[in-house]
C-alpha positions in Angstrom: 145.6 45.4 -51.1 148.8 43.5 -50.8 148.9 39.7 -51.1 151.9 38.0 -49.4 153.2 34.5 -50.1 156.0 33.1 -48.0 158.4 30.5 -49.2 160.1 28.4 -46.5 163.0 27.8 -48.8 165.1 25.6 -46.6 165.5 24.4 -43.0 169.2 24.5 -43.3 171.1 27.4 -41.7 174.7 28.6 -41.1 173.8 29.4 -37.5 171.9 27.6 -34.7 170.1 30.4 -32.7 168.2 29.1 -29.6 165.3 31.4 -30.2 164.7 30.6 -33.8 161.1 29.4 -34.6 162.6 26.7 -36.9 165.3 25.5 -34.5 163.7 22.1 -34.1 163.6 21.2 -37.8 167.2 21.8 -39.0 168.1 19.7 -42.0 169.7 20.0 -45.3 166.6 20.3 -47.5 165.4 22.8 -50.2 162.0 23.8 -51.5 160.9 22.9 -55.0 160.8 26.5 -56.2 159.6 25.7 -59.7 156.6 23.9 -58.3 156.0 26.7 -55.8 156.2 29.5 -58.4 154.0 27.6 -60.8 151.4 27.6 -58.0 152.0 31.3 -57.4 151.5 32.1 -61.0 148.2 30.3 -61.1 147.1 32.1 -58.0 147.9 35.7 -59.1 146.2 35.0 -62.5 143.1 33.5 -60.8 139.6 35.0 -60.6 139.9 34.8 -56.8 143.0 37.2 -56.9 140.9 39.6 -58.9 137.9 39.2 -56.7 139.9 40.1 -53.6 141.3 43.2 -55.3 144.9 42.4 -54.6 147.1 45.0 -56.3 150.6 43.7 -55.5 152.1 40.3 -54.7 155.0 40.2 -52.2 157.3 37.2 -52.3 158.8 36.5 -48.9 161.9 34.2 -48.6 162.4 32.7 -45.2 164.3 29.7 -43.8 166.5 28.4 -42.3 168.7 30.8 -44.1 167.8 31.8 -47.7 171.2 33.0 -48.7 172.6 29.5 -48.6 170.3 28.5 -51.5 171.1 31.2 -54.0 169.6 29.2 -56.9 166.2 29.4 -55.2 166.7 33.2 -54.6 167.6 33.5 -58.3 164.4 31.8 -59.4 162.3 34.0 -57.1 164.0 37.2 -58.4 163.4 36.2 -62.0 159.7 35.4 -61.2 159.3 38.8 -59.4 160.9 40.6 -62.4 158.6 38.9 -64.9 155.4 39.4 -62.8 156.1 42.7 -61.2 156.2 41.4 -57.6 158.0 42.8 -54.6 160.4 40.6 -52.6 161.5 40.5 -49.0 164.4 38.3 -47.9 164.6 37.3 -44.2 168.2 36.6 -43.4 170.7 36.6 -40.6 172.9 38.8 -42.7 176.1 36.9 -42.3 176.7 36.0 -45.9 175.3 38.2 -48.7 177.9 37.7 -51.4 176.0 34.9 -53.0 172.8 37.0 -53.6 173.7 40.7 -53.5 173.7 40.8 -57.3 170.8 38.5 -57.9 168.1 41.1 -56.9 169.7 44.1 -58.7 167.2 44.0 -61.6 164.4 44.5 -59.1 166.3 46.5 -56.5 163.6 49.1 -56.1 161.1 46.4 -55.1 163.4 44.3 -52.8 164.0 44.6 -49.1 166.3 42.7 -46.8 165.1 42.1 -43.3 168.0 41.2 -41.2 167.7 39.4 -37.8 169.7 41.1 -35.2 170.3 39.9 -31.6 173.0 42.3 -30.4 176.8 42.3 -30.3 177.1 38.8 -28.7 179.0 35.6 -29.3 176.9 32.8 -30.8 178.3 29.2 -31.4 181.7 30.5 -30.6 181.8 33.1 -33.3 181.4 36.8 -32.9 179.0 37.7 -35.8 177.2 40.9 -35.2 179.9 43.2 -36.4 179.9 41.3 -39.7 176.1 41.7 -39.8 176.3 45.4 -39.3 179.0 45.6 -42.1 176.6 43.8 -44.4 173.8 46.2 -43.5 176.0 49.0 -44.7 177.0 47.1 -47.9 173.3 46.5 -48.8 172.4 50.1 -48.1 175.3 51.3 -50.2 174.2 49.0 -53.0 170.8 50.7 -53.0 168.7 48.1 -51.3 166.1 48.9 -48.7 167.3 47.3 -45.5 165.5 46.5 -42.2 166.7 45.3 -38.9 164.4 42.8 -37.1 165.8 42.3 -33.5 165.4 38.7 -32.3 166.0 37.8 -28.7 165.3 34.8 -26.5 162.7 35.2 -23.8 165.3 34.4 -21.2 167.4 37.4 -22.3 164.5 39.9 -22.6 166.4 42.7 -20.8 168.7 42.9 -23.9 165.9 44.7 -25.7 167.1 48.0 -24.4 170.7 47.3 -25.6 169.5 46.4 -29.1 167.4 49.6 -29.2 170.5 51.6 -28.4 172.6 49.8 -31.0 169.8 50.3 -33.6 170.0 54.1 -33.0 173.7 54.1 -33.7 173.2 52.2 -37.0 170.3 54.4 -37.9 172.3 57.6 -37.3 175.1 56.2 -39.5 172.7 55.6 -42.3 170.9 58.9 -41.9 167.5 57.4 -41.0 167.3 55.1 -44.0 167.1 51.9 -42.0 163.7 50.2 -41.4 163.1 48.7 -38.0 160.9 46.0 -36.7 160.3 46.3 -32.9 162.3 43.8 -30.8 159.2 43.0 -28.8 157.6 41.2 -31.8 158.0 37.7 -30.5 157.2 38.2 -26.8 156.6 34.7 -25.4 152.9 33.8 -24.8 153.9 32.4 -21.4 154.7 35.9 -20.1 153.7 36.3 -16.4 152.0 39.3 -14.8 155.2 40.1 -12.9 157.1 40.4 -16.1 154.5 42.6 -17.9 155.4 45.9 -16.2 159.1 45.4 -16.7 158.6 44.7 -20.4 156.4 47.8 -20.9 159.0 49.9 -19.3 161.7 48.5 -21.5 159.8 48.8 -24.8 158.2 52.2 -24.2 161.1 54.2 -25.7 161.0 51.9 -28.8 157.3 52.5 -29.4 157.7 56.2 -28.9 160.7 56.3 -31.2 158.8 54.5 -33.9 155.8 56.8 -33.5 158.2 59.8 -34.0 158.8 58.7 -37.5 155.3 58.7 -39.1 156.7 58.1 -42.6 160.1 56.7 -41.7 161.5 53.7 -40.1 158.3 51.7 -39.6 154.6 52.2 -39.9 154.0 50.1 -36.8 151.3 51.6 -34.5 150.2 54.1 -37.1 146.4 54.1 -37.7 146.7 53.6 -41.4 148.7 50.4 -40.8 147.1 48.8 -37.7 145.1 45.8 -38.8 144.3 42.3 -37.9 146.7 39.5 -38.8 146.3 38.6 -42.5 147.2 34.9 -42.0 145.1 32.7 -44.3 143.3 35.7 -45.7 145.9 38.0 -47.3 148.8 35.7 -46.7 149.8 32.0 -47.2 153.0 30.2 -46.6 154.5 27.3 -48.6 156.6 25.0 -46.5 159.7 23.2 -47.8 157.7 20.1 -48.7 155.0 22.1 -50.6 152.4 22.1 -47.8 150.5 25.4 -47.6 149.8 27.0 -44.2 148.2 30.4 -43.3 151.7 31.6 -42.3 155.2 30.3 -41.6 154.6 30.2 -37.8 151.9 27.6 -38.2 154.2 25.1 -39.8 156.5 25.1 -36.7 153.8 24.5 -34.1 153.3 21.4 -32.0 150.4 20.4 -34.1 150.9 22.0 -37.6 148.4 19.7 -39.2 145.6 21.6 -37.6 146.5 24.6 -39.8 147.2 22.7 -43.0 145.4 24.3 -46.0 146.6 22.0 -48.7 149.6 21.8 -50.9 150.9 23.2 -54.1 149.8 20.0 -55.9 146.2 20.6 -55.0 143.5 22.2 -57.1 143.7 25.9 -56.6 140.1 26.1 -55.5 140.9 24.0 -52.4 143.3 26.7 -51.3 141.1 29.7 -52.2 138.1 28.0 -50.4 140.2 27.8 -47.3 141.2 31.4 -47.6 137.5 32.4 -47.9 136.8 30.3 -44.8 139.4 32.3 -42.8 137.6 35.5 -43.9 134.3 34.1 -42.7 135.9 33.2 -39.3 137.0 36.9 -39.0 133.4 38.1 -39.7 131.6 35.6 -37.5 134.0 35.5 -34.5 135.4 39.0 -34.5 136.6 40.0 -31.0 135.0 43.4 -30.5 137.0 44.2 -27.4 140.2 44.3 -29.6 138.8 46.7 -32.2 140.3 49.9 -30.8 143.5 48.5 -29.4 146.7 50.1 -30.8 148.7 46.9 -30.2 149.2 45.8 -33.8 149.0 42.4 -35.5 152.6 41.8 -34.9 151.9 41.4 -31.2 148.5 39.7 -31.6 149.8 36.6 -33.5 146.9 34.3 -34.1 149.0 31.2 -34.1 150.5 32.0 -30.7 147.1 32.7 -29.3 145.7 29.5 -30.8 148.3 27.5 -29.1 147.5 29.1 -25.7 143.7 28.8 -26.1 141.5 26.4 -24.1 138.6 26.7 -26.5 137.2 23.7 -28.4 136.6 24.7 -32.0 139.3 25.8 -34.5 137.3 29.0 -35.1 137.2 29.9 -31.4 140.8 29.2 -30.9 141.8 31.3 -34.0 140.0 34.3 -32.6 140.8 33.9 -28.9 142.8 37.0 -28.4 142.1 37.1 -24.6 143.3 33.5 -24.2 146.0 34.9 -21.8 145.2 37.6 -19.2 148.9 38.4 -19.1 149.0 39.1 -22.8 145.9 41.2 -22.6 147.5 43.2 -19.9 150.6 43.7 -22.2 148.4 44.7 -25.1 146.5 47.2 -23.0 149.8 48.6 -21.8 151.1 49.0 -25.4 147.8 50.6 -26.3 148.1 53.1 -23.5 151.7 54.0 -24.5 150.6 54.7 -28.1 147.5 56.7 -27.1 149.5 58.7 -24.6 152.1 59.6 -27.2 149.4 60.7 -29.7 148.0 62.9 -26.9 151.4 64.5 -26.3 152.3 62.4 -23.2 155.7 60.8 -23.8 159.1 60.3 -22.3 161.2 61.2 -25.4 161.4 64.6 -27.0 
């Protein structure tokens, strides 16, 4: 089983995208990577790590923009090399010169996940052609590269355009590009009137993903579908060393509700909290969601928590049906997937 630890390496960024989850915390800061990696080393050598049967540790670098703190990336790469970890770097893909060589020693265990919002102008600068050029450069260098389309809710109809552009890039790279669906971050305030439109737009994407069982993404495949691992199989270290169940929690209106501790705390404080998240899953499991093919990417626990009217943390954390509109969307995705697996689809 994979253990994922996210490092929110900086809030600084060379762009200012309106839809970014961290758009409200922009500042010129940087994580204490030595302290964070010391904590990571203690964790992966702990009895808890062995008890959970974790077999790999994935280091995830997020921001802000990780490429503007290359010294932090270099520390992470060295740690990954020394401790046989895999690495994923979430980046806007604009500037890769500072880090393209840093991860070469662990190139087979490194993936770049590049945010992509279509060929548009942002902040007065046309940037997507540069991003696509860097996708090709990383691929040519031997890295695994993924596109993670990111759009604002007010521009949701652009999903179809991004899907078409992805196909062009994918064809150029001969199916070597990984793809995260562009409906990952559908806003929890979706209305009933919008659900049918969304399902129609994303249906070709879902079917396309399903047509590559071992290719561009394992999304919606039975061996991958699972509950969100936040707090159980994943933790996130914020810039200031605070530990959360995932990076989304640190950007919520009330992040303190999700605080698990810090890198300065005794390790047992953190592992006890992780055990607690496991217990919540067992004691508050939502049986109605068991067979739903809508994966954990859509059923984000933090987004549902924020939308819940329940009283206790445990009930909020597991309140998947907090929004009838979202349930309708999940059920629509579920039907698309099951129809495809039964031979009913719109693409051939």
